[in-house]
N, C-alpha and C positions, 0 to 999 in steps of 0.2 A: 504494500500500499504506499504510495507516494502522495504526500500532501504538500501543496503549494504553500510557501510561507507568505503569499501575497494576499492574505486574509486581513480584514480590518483589526481583528483582535491582536495580530502581531504588532500592528503600528502602536496600539496602546502599550504592549509590552515593551517595545523598543523605547518609547517615550518615558515609560517608568524606569527602565534601566538607565536611560540618559539622565534623568532627574536625580536618581540615586547616585550616579557616578559623579555628577556635578557637586552634590552635597559632600560626598566623602573626599573628593579631590580638593575642594575648597577648605575643608577642615584639615587635610593633610598640608595644604599650602600655608595655612595659618600656623600650624605646628612647626613647619620648617621655618617660617619667618621668625617665630619666637626663638627657636634653637639658634638661628644665626645671629639674631639681634640682642639676645639676653640670655641669662642663665636659667635654663628651664629645669635643670637637674636631670637625673637619669633615672631609669627604672630597672628593677630586677625583673628579667625576662622569666616568667613562669613556664616551667616545663609543660604544664597542662595545655598551654596554647599550641604546642607542637602536636600534642595528642589529639587535640580537636581538629587540627589540619588533617590528620589521618581520617578522622570521622567525615570531613568534608570530602575527602577523595573517595571514600566509600560511597557517600551519598551520590556523588557524580557517577560513579561506576554502576551503581545499582539502578539509577534512573535511566542510564543508557541501556542496561540489560533489560529494563522494563520495556523500553521502546523497541528493541529487537524482538522480544517475545510477543509484544503486542502485534507487530507486523506479521509474525509467523502464526499468529493465533494460537500460541502454545500456552494454555491456561495454567498449567502446573508451574512452568518457568516464570510466567508473568507474576503469579501470586507470590513466589518466593522473592523475586527481584524487587517487587513493589513493597513487600513487607520489610525486607532488609533495608530498603531506602528509608522507609518510615522509621525504623530502629536507628539508622544512622543519623537522621535528623534529631531524634531524642538523645542520642548519645552525644552529639555536638552540644546540645543545649545543656545537658548535665556536666559536660567538660568545661563549657564557659563558666558555669556557676562555680565549679571546682577551681577554675583558674583564679576567679575573683576571691574565693575563700583563702587561697594560698597567698594572694596579695594582701588581703586583709590580715592574715596571720603573721605576715612580716611587718605589721604595723605601717603599712602604707595606704594612705587614704587620698582622696581628691585633694585635700589641703596639704599633703606633704610637699608636692611641688607640681609645676605645670605639666611635667611630662606624665605624672600619674593622672592628672586630670584629662589629658588627651587620651591616654590609654583606656581609661574607663568610659570616656565619652564615645570613642571610635568602636571599641568592642562592644559596648552597650547598644549603640545604633545598629551595629551589625546583627547583634542578637535579636533586636526587635524586627529586622527585616527577615531574618530566618523564620522567626516566630509567625510573621505575616504569611509565610507560605504554608503553614500547617492547615488552616481552613481549606485552602484549595486542594491540598494533598488529601485531606480527609474526604472532601466531597467526591474527588476521583475514586478513591479507595472504596468508599461506600457505594458507589454506583456499580463498581466492579462486583462487590460482594452481592449487590442486589441482583445482578445478572447471572451470578455464578451457580445458580441452582441447576438448571437443566442444560443439557448440551446445546439445544436450539437457542436458549437465551444467551449463553456465552458467546455463540457464534454472532448473534446479533450485535453483542457488545463490541466484539473485535472487528466487525464490519462497518461500524459507525465512524466515519471520518472525523466527526466532531469530537469523539472520545480521544482519538489519537492526537488531534490538534491541541487539545487540552493538556494531554501528557507531554507533547512536545514543548509547549509553552512553559509548563512547570519545569521541565528539564532545562530549558534555556535560562530560566530564572535561578534555579539551584546551581547551574555551572557559573553564572555570574556571581552568585553569592560566594562560591568557592574561589574564584579568581580574585574577588575583592578581599577575602580573608587572607590569601597569600600576600597581597599587596600590603595589608595591614600588618601581617607578621614581619614583613620586611621593615616597615616603619617602626614597629615596636623593637625590633632588633637593632635598628639605628639608634633609637632612644636609649637602649640599654648600653651601647658602646661609647656614647659621647660623654 
């Protein structure tokens, strides 16, 4: 099943991704400006941030596996891949919270220095944007579960181009969140070495 990305919903998705990109790059620019022009301090880079990067990679991998299995109408493979993708999202959220707890455990708060303020702001905004994907993920997953009863119903699900388009758009958004997280990790690494 080949779906054209010339659908109006893709335009909305690209505008959303552009807006999020501008927000994060403006904040990264502000952080860089402060680092260059004043003493912002540095941060201790939590190991949990690297572990959450693994969960982001897992999320991207499993959403791609979901798309492949959807195209093949392979119900068992699709169920496993979409379930593991959902678990990867939850593990990422738990890892983010654990990262913040390790930072709090080191007595580093927003008031400690500007570097920690940017770390909390950027990672918190990223967490909120990943959280925003959960209702869309759940809607797609619950639609699949509704259709997964009889063989006839599941074939209807896999033959519906709008279901694949929705999954493809969710995949694009999750891949974007993964790329953004890697950019943020590089920025946090920069803050930890200055």
